[in-house]
N, C-alpha and C positions, 0 to 999 in steps of 0.2 A: 459454534466453535466446539471441536471435540476436546476430550480431556487432555490429550497430548499437546495440542496447540495451546490450551489454557495454561498448562504448566510451563511451557516454553515462554509464553508471554509474561507470566509472573516472574520467572527467573530474570528475563531481560529487564523488566521494570525494576526489580530489586537491585540488579547490577547497576543500573543507571542511578538509582537513588544512593547506592553505596558510593559510587564514584563522585557524585555531586557532593555528598557529605564530606568526603576526603578533601576536595578542593575548597570547601567552605570552612575548613578548620581555621581557628584564630590563634596564630602563633604569637608569642611575646616579641616585642620589638627589641632588637639588639641594643639600641640606644633609645630608651623611652623618652618621650616628650615631657617637658615640665614647664609650667607657668608659675612664676613667683610674683606675688603682688605684696607690696609693703608700703605703708604710709610712714613717711619720716617728716615730722613737723606737720606742715601743711602741704607736703608734696607727695603725690601718688607715683610710685615707681613700679613698673612692670617689666619683667624679664621673661622672654620666651626662648627656650633652648632645648636641645636634646642631650642626654647624659650617657656618654659611653663609659664602659668599665675597663679596668686594667686587664682582667682575664689572663693574668700571668705574663703580660707583655711589658717590656720596658717602654715607658711613655715618652718623656721629654728627652730629645736626643735619639729617640728610637722611632716609635710610631709617629710622634710629632717631631719633625726635624727642627733643629735650631736654625734660626735665621730666616725662616719662611713664614708667610702669612698663614694663620690658622683661623678657622671659622669659630673657634672658642666653644667647641662642642662637637656635635655630629649632625649629619643630615644637612639641613638648611643653616644658613648663617644665623647666629644668635642675634636676637633683637632686644633692645633696651629702650624704654620710654620714660620720660619725665613730664609731669603735668605743669611744672614751673621751671624757670631757669635754675641751674645748679652749677657747682664747680666740681670738677674731677681733678684731683691733684693740682688744684689751683687754676685749671683751665676753665674758662667760661663756656658753659653749654646751654644754648637756648632750649626752651621747652620743646618737646617733640619726640619722635621715635627714630632710632638709629640702629644700624647694623653694628655689632660689636665684634671686631677682629683683634687678634693679638699676634705679635711676633715673639715667640719664646726665645730666650737665650740663657746661658748659664748665670751671668752676672746681672743682666738687666733686661726687662721685657719692654716691648713697645705696645701700648694699648691704643687701638684705633677706633674712632667712631666715624662711620661712613653714613652719608646722607642717602645712599642708595640701599634701601631695605629689601629690594626684590632680587638682586643679583645673587647667583650662587658663588661659591668660592672660586669656581673656574672662570667666572666673569668679573671677579673683583678688579676694580679700577681705582688706583690711588688718587685720581683727579677728583673723585667724589668724597674724599676724606674731609670731614669737618675739622678733626683735630687728631694729632698724634701726641701721646704723652708717655713719659717713662715711669716705670714702676719697678721696685726692687723685690725679687723673689725671696721668700723665707723658707728654710728647710723645716719640714714637719717631723716630729719624732715618730709618729705613727702614720703609715701609708693610708691614703684615702682611696678606696677601691673605685668609687663612682665619681666621675667629674661633677663638681658641685659649685654653683654660683650662689653666694649668700650675702645678705645684708646684715651686718652685726655692729656692735658698739653703738646702738641707735640712741641718739639724743634728739632734742627738739630741732636742732639746726645742723646736725651732722650724723654721719654713719660711715661704716667701712664696707666697701664692696670687696669681697674675698673670692678669688678664683682658686679652688682647691682640687688637686689631683695628684696621685702618686704621693710623693713626699715633698710637694711644692705648694706653697701658698703665695699668691700674688695679691697684696692688699692695695686698694685704690681708695683714697680719701674722698668722701662725698661731703660737700658743704652747701648749706642753704642760707639765703638771706632772709631769715625768719623775722628778725627785729625790724628790718627795713620795710617789710610788708605789713606786719601786724601792729607795730607801735602807732602809726597814723590812724588805724582803725580803732584801737583802744582809746586814743586821745579823743577821737570824734564821739565815740559812744559815751565816755565818761563825762564829757563836757556838755552833752545833750540834755534835754529835759527828761523828767521822769525819775522815779525813785528805785525802780527795779533794775539795778545795774550789777554787772559781774564784779563786785568790789573785791572779793577774795581772789578770784582768778586773775584779775588785773594786778593786784598787789603781788601775788606769787610770781607772775610773769616778769614784772619789773624787778623784783628782788633777784631772781635767778638769772636774769639776762642783763644785769648791770645798768639798769635804767634809773630814773629819778626816784631815789629812796624816800624823799619827803612826800611825794605823791603816793608811793606805796604805803607809807605810814598812815596817811589820811584815809586811804581806801580800806586798809585792814581795820582801822577804827570804825569806819562806816559799816563794814561787814559784821563786826562784833556787836555793833549796836542793834543789828537785826537778829543775830543768833550767836551765842557763845559756844564754841566747840574747842576741844583741847588742841586739835591740829591747827586751828586758826590762831589761837593764842600763841602757839609755838612759833608760827610765822611772824607774829608781832614781835616776839622776843628776839628772833633772828634779825629782823629789820632794825630794831632799836640797838642791838649790839653792833651792827654794821655802821649805824649812825654815830656810834660812840657814846650812847646813853647806857652805861653799864648798870646803874641802879634800876632804871626802867626795864632793861632787858632781864635782869635777875628777877624782878618782881613779876614780870610776865611769864617767865619760865616756871616760877614756883606755882603760879596760878594754873598754868597749862598742866603741870605735873599733878596737881590736885584733881583737875578734871579728868586727866588720863587714868588716874587710879579709880575714879568712879566709873569710868567707861571700861575698866579692866583691859586697858591697852598698855601693856608693860613696855612695849617698844618705845612709845612716846615718853613714858616715865624716864627711861634710860637716856633718851635724846635730851630731855630737859636737864637731867642731872649733869650730863656731859657739858652742856652749854653753860650751866652755872659754874662748873669747875673751871672752865676755860676763861671765865670773866673775873675770877677771884685771884 
């Protein structure tokens, strides 16, 4: 190959390489995908959705028309999964994965869980709806640029699913039957043989979830017989106070405060002082 042909070949190869490089550029997604995983109590929740932005556009009543089914995000329909049965705004939802659709409106939204998780918004069929429930939108003081699904106000047996975009928040109450599932398990373990039992954890669960306080009192005493810690003695004081034993509760709170001082835990010192004040 002569010099002229070699140069021509190199230019051609360079051009092809350049063009290939251009087509291989990785541009950012207009509505990036997001996977949210959250454990609430003993339930694992997963939400898979895409997050569009306002980008200067009017959203509800504009880009997203009122009164029409929306995929609650961008691209594919949003998916939500629960590892155990739950309640959404009081509606019973079996464990499983669902497509999450909504119908926005000024005064009231319709939240839809569909059993068909593969259909696009163009193939949405209401005959596949598991449930439709109502939710009341709340106006936000500050606009939210990027559509956001979040789980907040998390407790052992509840949370709030929030849909936030523009100046609108749509809260949906999530509830779990934690006590119905866990109490029989606790009872079986605590009644079984063996000395290594979760006495403190069981007493704490019973106290905070309105269960048998006499059992909680017995279990916290068993826990303290194994190891005395200020936060455990504080739980004993709380249990005794709720049982109506004020002298016992005050004595336990004083002991907890002493141990908290030694542990340099000022927070628990204050908690005990407040408990004592409330009982006098």
